[in-house]
Structure formats: structure tokens, C-alpha cells
N, C-alpha and C positions, 0 to 999 in steps of 0.2 A: 279695678281700673289700671290699665297698663299703658303708661305714657313714657316715651323715650326722650322727650325734649320739651322745653318751655313753649316752643312754637306749637307743638301738638296740643298743649293745654289751652292755648289761646284760640284754638279752633273748636273748643268744647263750649257749647252754649251755657251749660250750668256753671262753668268756671266763671263766666261773666257775672252770673247771678251771685256767686260768692264774692267776687271783686266788689260789686256794687251793693252787697248786702240787701238784695231785693227779694230773696226767697229763703225762708227759714230752713226748708228741707235741704236746699242746695248748700247753704252755709254749713249746716251740720255735717253733710256728707263730705265736703271738702276739708273742713277742719279735722275730721277724723282721718282722712287720707293723708293730710299733711303731717299729722302727728305719728303716723305709723313708722316712718323712717326719715333719718336726716336727709337722705337723697331727695325724698319727696318735698321736704321743706325748702331745700336749696333750689329745686326746679320751680316751685311756686314763687319763690322770691325773685328768680330771674324772669318769670313770666310777668310778675307785677312791674318789674323794672322796664321790660319791653313795652308793656301796656302804657305806662306813663310816657315813655318816649314817643309812642304813636299818638297819644293825646296831644303832645306838644307839636307834632307835625301836622295836625289836622288843618290848622289855619296857615301853616307856613308853605305848604306845597300846593301849587295851582291845581285846580280840579282836572285840567286836561292832562297834566303829567301823572296824576294819580290814576286816571282812567287808562292811560297808556300802560302804566305799570301793571294794572290789573290784567290787561289783555296779555301782556308778556308773561305774567304770572300764570295765567290759565294755559297759555300755549306751551309752557314748560311742564305741564301735567301736574303741577302742584294742586290744582283743582281738577279732578277728572271730569270728562264730558258726561259721565254717567251719574255725577253727583246730583242730588235733588236740588230743586230751585230754592234759592235762599231769599229771605226778605230784604227790604231796603237796609235795615240796620246791619244785618250780617254782611250784605254786599259792601256797605261802607267800611266794615271792619276788614274784610278781605282786601279791599282796596288799600287800606292802610298797611295791612300785612304785606301786601305786594311791595309797597314802597320800602318797608323794612328789609325784606329779603334781598331786594336789589341793592340796598345800601350795604348789606353784609357782603354781597357778591362783588362789590366794587363799582356799581353803576353810578354812584355819586349823584343821585337825584337831589339830595339835600344840598350838596355843595354847589349845584347849579343855581339854587335859589338863594344861597347865602345864609341859610338857616343852620344853626348849630345849637344844641342844648347845653346848658351849664348846670353844674351841681355843686352845692356847698354842703359839706358834712362835718360832723364832729365825732370824735372818738369818745369812749367811756371816760367820764371825769373831766371832759373838756367843754368849755363855753367859748363861743366865737361871735364877734361882732363883725358884720359884713355890710358893705354898701351894694345896693342893687343897681341895675342899669339906669333907672329913673332918678337915682339919688335917695330913694327910700333906704332905711336901715333895718336890718334884721339881726336879732341876737338869737343864736341857736343854743339850746340847752344840750346837755350831754347826749350822745348816741342818737343824734337827729340828723336829718338832711332835708334840703329843699332842692327842687329842680325847676328850671325856668328857661325861656328862650334867651339866647346870648344877647340879642338886641331887641328892643321894644320900639315899634313904630309909633310916631306921634298920633294920638287919637285912638289907638287900638287898646284893647284890654291888656292890662299887665297881669299875667297869670303865673302863679306859683303853686307847685305841688309839694305838700308837707308830709313828712314821716317823722314823728317825734314831737318835740315841743319847740316853739319859737315865739319871740316877742317882736312885733312889727311896728315900726314908726313910719307910716306911709306919707310920702310927699304928695301934695296936690300938683297936678299938671295944668298948663294953660288950657288944654283941651278938656280938662276935667274927665280924663279917661279913668275907667274903673280899674281898681286893683282887686284881684280875685285870688283867694287862697283856697285851693281844692283839698278836701280831706275825704276819708272813706265815707263819712255819713252826711256831710253837708258842704256847701260852698259858702265862703265868707266874702261879701261884696262890699267894697268901700271906695271912697275917693281920696280922703285924707284923714288919718286917725291913728290912734295907738291902741293895740290890743294884743292879748296873749292867746295863742292857739295850741291845742294839744291834739295829736292824732296818733295814738299809741295803744297797742294791746287791747283792741276792741273798744276803747273809750275815746270819744271825740268831744272836745269842749272849746269854748271861746269865752274870753273875759274882756269886756270893753273898758278901757281906761279913759279914753278921751275921744270925742267926735261921735260918729254914728256908723253902724254897719248893718247890713242886711244878711241874715242867715237863710239860705235856701237849701232845704233838706232834699234828699234823693227822692222822697215820696211827694214832693211838691209843696211842703209847708214853707211859708215865707214869714219870717219874724224880723221886725225892725228893732234893733237893740238900742238901749240908752246907756250912757256912761254909768259904770258901777254895776252893770248886770253881768250875769254868768249863765251860759247855756251849756248843757251837757246832754249828749245822746249816747246811751249805752244799751245794747240789745234793742228792745222796743220802747225803752223809757226815754221821754223827752222832759228835761228839767230846765226851768228858767227861774233864777233866784238872785237875790242881792249877792254881790261878790265882796270877799275880803281881798281887795286888790293887792295891798302890800304883801300879804301872806302868799298870794298866788305867784307874784312875780319876784319874790325874795331870791329865787335862784339866780337872777341876773347879777345880784351882788355877792354871789357865792355864799348864800345862806339858805337854810331850810327853816321855815316857820311852822310851828306846831301849836294847835289849840285844842287840847283834849283829844289828840290824835291817837287812835289805837296803834299799838306796835306792829300789827299786821300790815297797816298802811305804811308805816315808817319803813318796814322791811321791803315792801314793794318799791318804794321810792329809791331806796339804796340799791336794789337790784337793777332798776332801770338806769340809774345814773352811773353806776360803776361796773355793771356786768358781772356781779358776783352772786353767789348763792347765799341767802340768809335763812338760817334755820332758827325758829323760835322754839325753845325747849318744851313748852307746854302751852295749854290753852290760857292759863292765867297770864303768862308772858304776852301772848298774842293779844289779849284783851286789855292789858295795862295801857293806860293813856299817859301821854306826856304833853307838857306845855313849854313854850319858850322859842327863842330864835337862836339857832345854832350855826356856828361857822362851818362852812362846807368847802374849804380850800382844797382839801383832798380827803380820801377815805379815812386815813388815820386820825386826822383832826376831828372829823365828824364822829367817829367811834369814841374818841376820848371825851367829846362833849356829851355824848349819850350816857357814858358811864358816870360822868360828873352830875348829870341831871337827875338821875334816879338810881335806885339800887339794882343796877344791872351788873352781871359778869359777862364779859364779851371775850370769846376766844376765836382767834383767826388762824385758819390753817389754809394757806394759799388763797384760793378763790372761794373758800367756804367760811362763813362767819356764823358762829353759834352764840345766841343771846339767851340769857336766863335772868328772870327777875326774881330777886330774893328780898321779900319784904322784911 
């Protein structure tokens, strides 16, 4: 596959199937393509960013303007007259793509509607508390981001797109408008509640602390959650189970909670939170389990706590950390 831009990726039907995880073969093909070269990964990440921007524009731009943009898009030969007839879903996408291209070109379609998207993000090792346009609060874990419309109209859905991990405290509105968090595998639909959501590295989960939410998966499954429940979707597995809420949201207090947690899982959490490489010296180290609540103010504090908790030797060389268990 030879693609020169993110826009070209977004014209490929199978790329959508990878984005929405609806076809195993497409997912496998694109994951392999992305892993071949850093340039491929960068192009795919840019395509995902554009896709999310377009999802935000779907409700913000009047249909007449979108159709006009599509016509101009076609007239400028970006879609050739010889191209095959496309279905309604693809036509809708090309319409959105037309809007994006004219935004880039300076047509200012979105500025005419008063719509702009906002983004909140955190760096490795950073946790951020932020208020959303409706007064709801979101706490972002490290290396995470959310995107949303800059303004939310009364009575309209309040929509957020999540990459990473976040804890939401959602305010109820007089119009009882829905608050929707979009992830790769499912949407989380609420009116007023508190919950933790994860959308990272092929794993998507939600933990309900208070209130009620509805989880709507991409394949149409609909689950009404109760407080204290945990849902996770990974590959084709769907898990619903009781949640250890305090442990799951310990990160909000800059702590990590472990309960017979294997070191391979601890290593994964450290890599996600701090953007470092963790090498476990052998299989015995990877399988060794730890317990306890550890301070996570920064990486050095966490590594010191790990050494004190068990018989580990930890050597750090820049962004590489080598851990060995010595019983």
C-alpha cells in the first residue's frame, strides 16, 4: 500500500474498518502497515485526528453548506467524474472531507457557523483537572487527550472524544441533555454521573462510580451499567464485572494501587504513564506479583516505592528502565 498523505488514507474504505474495528482482516492489515515504518504510524495518527475533527463537524455544519462544499470538491477534480458510484455512507464521508479540504484552503466554512473544536491533553507524567463548557469536570490521566466542540447548545448532546484515560464528573442540565464519551470500541451515554473511562492501546473500558450510564458498542450491543460495575472490551472479548473503584481511580490522587498485580502489568502502566521503556529481566520477574498503594508523584518516587516493596533491583538509563527480581 502506497499512500502519500492522511487524506488519502481517509479515502480508503478498509481504513475506516480499522478505525471502527469492524473487520478483523482490515484491522490486521492496517496494524501491520502502521508497524512497518514510523512514517506510516505518523500518517495514520494524523488521519485519526482528521477523522475525529470531521466527526465533530457533522452536527455543526448545515447540510446545505456541506452539499455545496461537496459540489465544489467534485468540481475541483478531487473526485474524478470517472470514479465509481459511492454509497450513502461514503457520500457522507466525502461531504465531510470536502468541508475539511476547504477549511484547509481557507474557505472558512466552520468560521461561518461559529463552530470550533477544543482539545485538552496531558503530557507523560502529567494529570490535569479541567472544566468543560457545561460545567462538568474531567480529570485527564497522563498521555491522554479529549476533543469536543468549543460551545454546547442547550438541549443538544454534549459529545467528547477520548484517547487515553479520564475520570468524568458530569453535571446534569435543565434540558437533561445527554453526555456522550466516544471511544474506539463503544460510546458511553449519560446525563449526570461519575465514571472512569479508558481508550488506549487496543483496550477500552469504563468503570461506573455513581449514577448510571449506557454503553453502546460498535456492533450494537447496549448495556445499562450500575454503580460499582466495570466493562472492558479488548479484541472480541466483552467483560462486565464488579469493580475495585478505589484502585481503578487511584491515579487521580497520584497513586498506583496493586492487588497481586503481575510485574508485566506494572511495567505496562509505567510505560503508558511516563513514556519510557521498561525491560523485565526474565520471566520470573514478569510473573512476580506485588501488592500495595504506591506514591506516583513522579517516576523516581514510583521506582523507589517499587524497590522498597519487593526484592527488586532497578537500573535506569535515560528512558530505559531494567527491573530484576532477586528473591
